[in-house]
C-alpha positions in Angstrom: 179.3 67.9 66.9 176.2 70.1 66.8 175.8 73.2 68.9 173.1 71.5 71.0 175.5 68.6 71.8 178.3 71.1 72.7 176.0 73.0 75.1 174.9 69.7 76.7 178.5 68.5 77.1 179.5 71.8 78.7 176.5 71.6 81.1 177.6 68.1 82.1 181.2 69.3 82.7 179.9 72.2 84.9 177.8 69.8 86.9 180.9 67.7 87.6 182.8 70.6 89.1 182.5 70.8 92.9 180.5 73.8 94.0 182.1 76.1 96.5 179.5 76.5 99.2 179.5 78.4 102.5 179.7 75.0 104.3 182.7 74.0 102.2 184.5 77.3 103.0 183.7 77.0 106.7 185.0 73.4 106.8 188.2 74.5 105.1 188.7 77.5 107.5 188.1 75.3 110.6 190.5 72.6 109.4 193.2 75.2 108.4 193.0 77.0 111.7 193.1 73.7 113.6 196.1 72.6 111.5 198.0 75.8 112.1 197.3 75.6 115.9 198.5 72.0 116.0 201.7 72.9 114.1 202.7 76.1 115.9 200.3 76.3 118.8 202.7 76.8 121.7 204.4 79.6 119.7 201.2 81.7 119.2 199.5 81.4 122.6 198.9 84.7 124.3 200.2 83.4 127.6 202.2 80.5 128.9 199.6 77.6 128.9 201.3 75.9 131.9 201.9 79.0 134.0 199.9 78.7 137.3 198.5 81.5 139.5 197.0 79.8 142.5 196.0 83.1 144.1 194.0 84.0 141.0 192.3 80.7 140.7 189.3 80.1 138.4 187.9 83.3 136.9 185.4 84.3 134.3 186.4 85.7 130.9 188.0 89.1 131.1 190.2 91.4 129.0 193.4 89.8 130.5 192.0 86.2 130.0 189.6 86.1 127.1 188.2 82.6 128.1 189.0 83.0 131.8 191.2 80.8 133.9 191.0 77.3 135.4 191.2 76.4 139.0 195.0 76.7 138.9 194.9 80.1 137.4 196.0 78.9 133.9 194.8 80.8 130.9 192.1 78.7 129.2 192.6 80.3 125.7 196.3 79.5 125.8 195.7 75.9 126.9 193.0 75.6 124.2 195.5 76.6 121.5 198.4 74.6 122.8 196.1 71.6 123.4 195.3 71.3 119.7 198.7 69.7 119.3 198.0 66.5 121.3 194.4 66.4 120.2 195.1 66.7 116.4 198.6 65.4 115.8 197.9 62.0 117.4 194.6 61.7 115.5 196.4 62.5 112.2 199.0 59.9 113.0 196.3 57.3 113.7 194.5 58.1 110.5 197.6 58.0 108.3 199.0 54.8 109.9 195.7 52.9 109.8 195.0 54.0 106.3 198.4 53.1 104.9 198.3 49.7 106.5 194.7 49.0 105.5 195.2 50.3 102.0 198.2 48.0 101.3 196.5 44.9 102.8 193.2 45.7 101.0 194.8 46.4 97.7 196.9 43.2 97.7 194.0 41.1 98.9 191.5 42.5 96.4 193.8 42.5 93.4 195.5 39.1 93.9 192.4 37.2 95.2 192.6 33.5 95.8 194.4 32.0 98.8 196.3 35.2 99.6 193.0 37.1 99.7 191.5 34.5 102.1 194.6 34.6 104.3 194.8 38.4 104.6 191.0 38.7 105.2 191.1 36.1 108.0 193.9 38.1 109.7 191.7 41.2 109.2 188.7 39.4 110.7 190.8 38.3 113.7 192.0 41.8 114.5 188.5 43.2 113.9 187.0 40.6 116.3 189.0 41.9 119.2 187.2 44.2 121.7 189.2 47.2 120.5 188.1 49.7 123.1 188.4 47.3 126.1 191.8 46.1 124.9 193.1 49.6 124.4 191.9 50.6 127.9 193.7 47.6 129.4 197.0 48.1 127.5 197.1 51.8 128.1 196.3 51.2 131.8 199.1 48.7 132.1 201.5 51.3 130.9 200.0 53.8 133.4 198.7 55.9 130.5 200.7 56.9 127.5 199.8 59.1 124.6 201.8 57.2 121.9 200.8 53.8 123.3 197.2 54.9 122.8 198.1 56.1 119.2 199.7 52.7 118.4 196.6 50.8 119.7 194.2 52.9 117.7 196.3 52.2 114.6 196.4 48.5 115.4 192.6 48.3 115.6 191.8 50.9 113.0 193.3 49.3 109.8 190.9 46.3 109.3 188.0 48.5 108.3 190.2 50.4 105.9 191.4 47.1 104.4 187.9 45.8 103.9 186.8 49.0 102.2 189.8 49.2 99.9 189.5 45.5 99.0 185.8 45.9 98.0 186.8 48.8 95.7 189.7 46.9 94.3 187.6 43.9 93.5 185.5 46.2 91.2 188.6 47.9 89.6 190.4 44.7 88.7 187.6 43.6 86.4 187.7 46.8 84.3 189.1 46.9 80.8 192.2 49.0 81.7 193.5 46.2 83.9 192.9 43.6 81.2 194.7 45.8 78.7 197.7 46.2 81.0 197.9 42.4 81.5 197.7 41.9 77.7 200.8 44.2 77.5 202.6 41.9 80.0 202.7 44.6 82.7 203.7 43.0 86.0 201.0 42.5 88.6 202.6 44.8 91.3 202.9 47.6 88.7 199.2 47.2 87.7 198.1 47.2 91.3 200.1 50.1 92.7 200.5 52.3 89.6 197.2 51.8 87.8 194.6 50.5 90.3 195.7 52.4 93.4 195.1 55.9 91.9 191.5 54.9 91.2 191.1 53.6 94.7 192.7 56.7 96.3 189.5 58.9 96.3 187.8 56.4 98.6 190.9 56.1 100.7 191.0 59.9 101.2 187.4 60.0 102.3 188.0 57.2 104.8 191.2 58.9 105.9 189.1 61.9 107.0 186.6 59.8 108.8 189.4 57.8 110.5 190.8 61.1 111.7 187.5 62.0 113.3 187.2 58.7 115.1 190.8 59.0 116.4 190.2 62.6 117.5 187.2 61.6 119.6 188.9 58.4 120.8 192.2 59.9 122.0 190.3 62.8 123.6 188.1 60.3 125.4 191.2 58.5 126.8 192.7 61.8 127.9 189.4 62.6 129.6 189.7 59.3 131.5 193.3 60.2 132.5 194.8 57.5 130.2 196.1 59.8 127.5 198.5 62.7 128.0 200.1 63.2 131.4 198.4 65.5 134.0 199.0 69.2 133.4 199.7 68.8 129.6 197.3 71.0 127.6 194.9 68.7 125.8 191.2 69.2 124.9 190.0 65.9 126.4 192.0 66.5 129.6 190.8 70.1 129.8 187.1 69.0 129.8 187.8 66.7 132.7 190.0 69.1 134.7 187.4 71.9 134.5 184.2 70.0 135.3 184.4 71.1 139.0 184.5 74.9 138.1 181.6 75.1 135.7 179.8 77.6 137.9 182.9 79.8 138.0 184.1 79.5 134.4 182.1 77.2 132.1 184.5 78.0 129.2 187.2 75.8 130.8 185.2 72.7 129.6 182.9 74.3 127.0 185.7 75.7 124.8 187.6 72.4 124.2 184.2 70.7 123.7 183.2 73.1 121.0 186.7 72.8 119.4 186.3 69.0 119.3 182.8 69.3 117.8 183.9 71.9 115.2 187.0 70.0 114.0 185.2 66.7 113.9 182.2 68.1 112.1 184.4 69.9 109.6 186.3 66.7 108.8 183.1 64.7 108.5 181.5 67.2 106.1 184.7 67.4 104.1 184.7 63.6 103.8 181.0 63.5 102.8 181.5 66.1 100.2 184.6 64.4 98.8 182.9 61.0 98.7 179.9 62.6 97.0 182.1 64.1 94.4 183.8 60.8 93.8 180.5 59.0 93.4 179.2 61.6 91.0 182.3 61.6 88.8 182.4 57.8 88.7 185.3 55.3 88.8 188.3 55.0 86.7 188.7 57.3 83.7 
């Protein structure tokens, strides 16, 4: 190999490496902070997020309450930190549940093909055809609200799109030489699918996992805003936005702070998914 070819090869390798940009670092910081707050939020709040002070009522930000208090005298900053648990943990559960179910269905359908593929895709189409938002509102309303009922409904209606995406990627992978080589060596179909094809599908799955998290984050917060998510009084970003609408002139941060938190976490996850998918597309498929 000549010196020129070596230099060219090194340049190509450098181009494949993900560049650490300010946006990337900012996304990581936001997601890490959100994850820490979701994991140990109630333990790091400056004040009790449920403690009420009716006499104090709604107040503007001060040294004692950095983001002020709501109409019941509860510390907004403490409720913001504690509320990250219900806002984020449920969204993570939805993203993981829908992605796992959709990945298994899509991988089997795309790899096996034939009648099994048609059967699984018809089930997928049937679930996808349901008015998911309306059905979720009705079911959650029948149970008089319910956080985990909402999570289950989001998983139920979230996996079909994951299945279709994974199936489309698997259809491409199963025609590549490494699959034919494995079949020539008499490797069983399940081993080829889950040990060889799945790793090459995972990059797309990860990108969709992040986007699914964003959709669930917004959806669950929307249900809480409508009073169909977490019970009244429980710290939650969506519920905080609704609870503090009437005191905007006294303390706008009661609704503005959770709104900004939702925007930042959702934007960070979306940009992370976009960057990850861009890297996958640039690097190519199976190696």
